[in-house]
C-alpha positions as CSV (number, residue, x, y, z in Angstrom):
1,X,-5.0,21.8,5.3
2,X,-5.8,21.4,1.7
3,X,-8.2,18.6,0.6
4,X,-9.8,17.5,-2.6
5,X,-12.5,15.0,-3.3
6,X,-13.3,13.0,-6.4
7,X,-15.7,10.2,-7.3
8,X,-14.1,8.1,-10.0
9,X,-16.6,6.9,-12.5
10,X,-14.2,5.4,-15.0
11,X,-11.0,3.5,-14.7
12,X,-7.8,5.2,-15.8
13,X,-6.5,4.2,-19.3
14,X,-4.8,0.8,-19.6
15,X,-1.2,0.7,-18.7
16,X,1.2,0.5,-21.6
17,X,1.5,-3.0,-23.0
18,X,4.8,-4.9,-22.5
19,X,7.4,-4.2,-25.2
20,X,11.1,-4.9,-25.4
21,X,11.4,-2.7,-22.3
22,X,9.4,-5.2,-20.3
23,X,11.2,-4.6,-17.0
24,X,10.6,-0.8,-17.1
25,X,7.0,-1.3,-18.1
26,X,6.5,-3.7,-15.1
27,X,8.2,-1.3,-12.8
28,X,6.1,1.6,-14.0
29,X,2.9,-0.4,-13.6
30,X,4.0,-1.4,-10.1
31,X,4.5,2.2,-9.0
32,X,1.1,3.3,-10.3
33,X,-0.4,0.6,-8.0
34,X,-0.2,-0.2,-4.3
35,X,-0.6,-3.2,-2.2
36,X,-3.3,-3.3,0.5
37,X,-4.6,-5.8,3.0
38,X,-8.2,-7.1,2.8
39,X,-9.9,-9.2,5.4
40,X,-13.3,-10.5,4.5
41,X,-15.6,-11.1,7.5
42,X,-14.6,-14.3,9.3
43,X,-11.7,-15.0,6.9
44,X,-7.9,-14.7,7.0
45,X,-6.3,-11.6,5.5
46,X,-5.2,-11.3,1.9
47,X,-2.6,-9.0,0.3
48,X,-3.9,-7.4,-2.9
49,X,-2.0,-5.5,-5.6
50,X,-3.7,-3.0,-7.8
51,X,-6.0,0.0,-7.2
52,X,-8.5,-0.3,-4.4
53,X,-10.7,2.7,-5.5
54,X,-10.9,1.3,-9.1
55,X,-11.8,-2.2,-8.0
56,X,-8.6,-3.5,-9.7
57,X,-6.9,-6.5,-8.3
58,X,-4.0,-7.8,-10.4
59,X,-3.7,-11.5,-11.0
60,X,-1.4,-14.4,-11.7
61,X,-0.4,-14.9,-14.5
62,X,0.2,-11.2,-14.8
63,X,1.7,-8.3,-12.7
64,X,1.2,-10.3,-9.5
65,X,4.1,-12.6,-10.6
66,X,6.7,-9.8,-10.2
67,X,6.4,-10.3,-6.4
68,X,9.1,-12.5,-4.9
69,X,8.4,-13.2,-1.2
70,X,5.8,-11.0,0.5
71,X,5.4,-11.5,4.2
72,X,2.9,-10.6,6.9
73,X,3.2,-9.8,10.6
74,X,0.3,-10.1,13.1
75,X,0.7,-7.9,16.2
76,X,-1.4,-8.9,19.3
77,X,-1.2,-8.9,23.1
78,X,0.6,-12.2,22.7
79,X,3.4,-10.6,20.6
80,X,4.3,-10.7,16.9
81,X,3.8,-13.6,14.5
82,X,5.4,-13.4,11.0
83,X,4.6,-15.7,8.1
84,X,5.2,-15.9,4.4
85,X,2.2,-15.1,2.1
86,X,1.0,-17.8,-0.3
87,X,0.3,-16.7,-3.9
88,X,-3.2,-17.2,-5.2
89,X,-4.9,-16.3,-8.5
90,X,-5.6,-12.7,-7.4
91,X,-3.5,-12.0,-4.2
92,X,-1.3,-13.4,-1.5
93,X,-3.1,-15.3,1.3
94,X,-1.9,-14.9,4.9
95,X,-2.4,-17.7,7.5
96,X,-4.0,-15.4,10.1
97,X,-6.4,-12.5,10.6
98,X,-6.4,-9.4,12.8
99,X,-9.1,-9.4,15.6
100,X,-10.2,-6.5,17.6
101,X,-7.3,-4.7,19.2
102,X,-4.8,-6.3,16.8
103,X,-3.1,-5.1,13.6
104,X,-1.4,-6.6,10.5
105,X,1.5,-5.3,8.4
106,X,2.7,-6.8,5.1
107,X,5.6,-5.9,2.8
108,X,7.6,-7.1,-0.2
109,X,11.3,-6.5,0.4
110,X,12.6,-8.4,-2.6
111,X,10.8,-6.8,-5.5
112,X,13.3,-6.7,-8.5
113,X,15.4,-3.6,-8.9
114,X,14.5,-1.6,-12.0
115,X,16.3,1.0,-14.1
116,X,14.9,4.4,-15.1
117,X,16.4,7.7,-16.4
118,X,17.0,10.8,-14.4
119,X,18.7,13.9,-15.8
120,X,19.7,11.8,-18.8
121,X,21.4,9.1,-16.7
122,X,20.3,5.6,-15.9
123,X,19.4,5.1,-12.2
124,X,18.7,1.8,-10.5
125,X,15.7,2.0,-8.1
126,X,14.2,-0.3,-5.4
127,X,10.4,-0.4,-5.2
128,X,9.3,-1.1,-1.6
129,X,5.5,-1.7,-1.3
130,X,4.0,-2.2,2.2
131,X,0.6,-2.2,3.9
132,X,-1.0,-2.1,7.2
133,X,-4.5,-3.2,8.4
134,X,-5.8,-1.6,11.6
135,X,-9.0,-2.9,13.4
136,X,-9.7,0.6,14.8
137,X,-8.2,4.0,15.4
138,X,-6.4,3.1,18.6
139,X,-2.9,4.6,18.7
140,X,-0.3,2.4,17.2
141,X,3.5,2.4,16.9
142,X,5.3,2.4,13.5
143,X,6.8,-0.9,12.4
144,X,7.4,-0.3,8.7
145,X,10.1,2.0,7.3
146,X,7.3,4.2,5.9
147,X,4.3,3.7,8.1
148,X,1.0,5.4,8.4
149,X,-0.6,4.5,11.8
150,X,-3.9,5.4,13.5
151,X,-3.2,8.2,16.0
152,X,-5.9,7.6,18.6
153,X,-8.8,9.7,17.2
154,X,-11.3,8.9,14.6
155,X,-10.0,9.9,11.2
156,X,-6.6,10.8,12.5
157,X,-3.3,9.2,11.3
158,X,0.4,9.8,11.9
159,X,3.1,9.2,9.2
160,X,6.5,8.0,10.1
161,X,9.7,7.5,8.1
162,X,12.5,5.5,9.7
163,X,10.7,5.9,13.1
164,X,10.4,9.7,12.9
165,X,7.3,11.8,12.0
166,X,7.3,12.8,8.4
167,X,5.9,16.3,7.8
168,X,4.4,17.9,4.6
169,X,3.7,14.5,2.9
170,X,0.6,13.9,0.8
171,X,-1.8,11.3,2.1
172,X,-4.6,10.0,-0.2
173,X,-7.7,8.3,1.3
174,X,-10.1,6.3,-0.9
175,X,-13.2,4.1,-0.5
176,X,-14.3,1.1,-2.6
177,X,-16.5,3.4,-4.7
178,X,-13.6,5.5,-5.8
179,X,-14.5,8.5,-3.6
180,X,-11.2,10.0,-2.5
181,X,-9.6,12.8,-0.5
182,X,-6.1,14.2,-0.2
183,X,-4.4,16.0,2.6
184,X,-0.9,16.8,3.9
185,X,0.7,15.9,7.2
186,X,1.6,18.7,9.6
187,X,5.0,19.1,11.4
188,X,4.2,16.2,13.7
189,X,3.3,13.9,10.8
190,X,-0.4,14.1,11.7
191,X,-3.2,14.2,9.2
192,X,-7.0,14.1,9.8
193,X,-9.8,13.2,7.5
194,X,-13.6,13.5,7.6
195,X,-14.8,10.0,6.9
196,X,-18.5,10.2,6.2
197,X,-19.3,6.5,5.3
198,X,-19.0,3.4,7.2
199,X,-17.0,0.6,5.7
200,X,-13.5,0.1,4.4
201,X,-11.1,3.0,3.7
202,X,-7.6,2.7,2.3
203,X,-5.0,5.5,2.9
204,X,-1.9,5.7,0.7
205,X,1.4,7.5,1.1
206,X,4.7,7.4,-0.9
207,X,8.2,8.7,-0.3
208,X,11.4,8.6,-2.3
209,X,14.7,8.2,-0.5
210,X,17.6,8.9,-2.9
211,X,20.3,7.4,-0.6
212,X,22.4,4.9,-2.4
213,X,22.7,1.4,-0.9
214,X,22.9,-2.3,-1.6
215,X,21.0,-5.4,-0.8
216,X,21.7,-9.2,-1.1
217,X,20.4,-10.7,-4.3
218,X,20.2,-14.2,-5.9
219,X,23.4,-13.5,-7.8
220,X,25.3,-11.5,-5.2
221,X,25.1,-7.9,-4.0
222,X,22.6,-5.6,-5.8
223,X,23.3,-1.9,-5.7
224,X,20.7,0.9,-6.1
225,X,20.6,4.7,-6.2
226,X,17.3,5.2,-4.5
227,X,14.2,3.6,-2.9
228,X,10.6,4.3,-3.7
229,X,8.4,3.5,-0.7
230,X,4.6,3.1,-1.1
231,X,2.6,2.2,2.0
232,X,-1.2,1.8,2.6
233,X,-3.3,1.6,5.7
234,X,-6.6,-0.2,5.5
235,X,-9.1,0.7,8.3
236,X,-12.8,-0.2,8.9
237,X,-15.1,2.5,10.1
238,X,-18.2,1.0,11.9
239,X,-20.4,4.1,11.9
240,X,-21.6,6.5,9.2
241,X,-23.6,6.7,6.1
242,X,-24.2,3.5,4.0
243,X,-21.2,3.2,1.7
244,X,-21.4,3.8,-2.0
245,X,-21.1,0.6,-4.0
246,X,-17.9,-0.4,-5.7
247,X,-17.7,0.0,-9.5
248,X,-17.4,-2.9,-11.8
249,X,-14.2,-4.9,-11.4
250,X,-11.5,-3.6,-13.7
251,X,-9.6,-5.9,-16.0
252,X,-6.2,-6.9,-14.7
253,X,-3.0,-6.1,-16.7
254,X,-1.3,-9.0,-18.4
């Protein structure tokens, strides 16, 4: 299994400023980012949008406003509870938190379709960001279309697409300091990381499905040629070395 490690010291260059192609610029910014779930000690969970390893959290007004109706689902021994998220200045607040033995998922299924060019032709795409928060490495079942779940051992995850293991997919793991590793899933969709520090880690996966389809929209049926899935899994590791500090907060894009 191939792995790489980096410690980011500087934020990537600013995304292109909005021009007449505003929709494309917004879409490009979105796909360079991910959503993830944060849960400060003793507080309810929050959906963030940006780059966890670069300490970048997008705001409103700004890129956060492209989101339409993100939702969260809490899974516990009592069953599942789904609720709409509430937009704040720098995220989307959920009305619950995941306790020990519980998990949270979040997704935005109504992100505006966007158009790009492929082989000289315009293609309409659907960006599908989603996120999971796990309280530990206990084995979990997939719930999202593209889902990275703890597999039952420390540092081990399993990736599923449409309920089936997804092999040979790249998985990126990052901490708040920007330290990162990459690895690929095996034939069973499994991937394992050495996680030296205690604290919060966010793993990210992406997958493109170029199957045409349609979805209901505000003005009728919306048709697309492909879907870009991006999913993260946030997990807290209780043991290990003291975590490296996060870098200075990056400036949100307007």
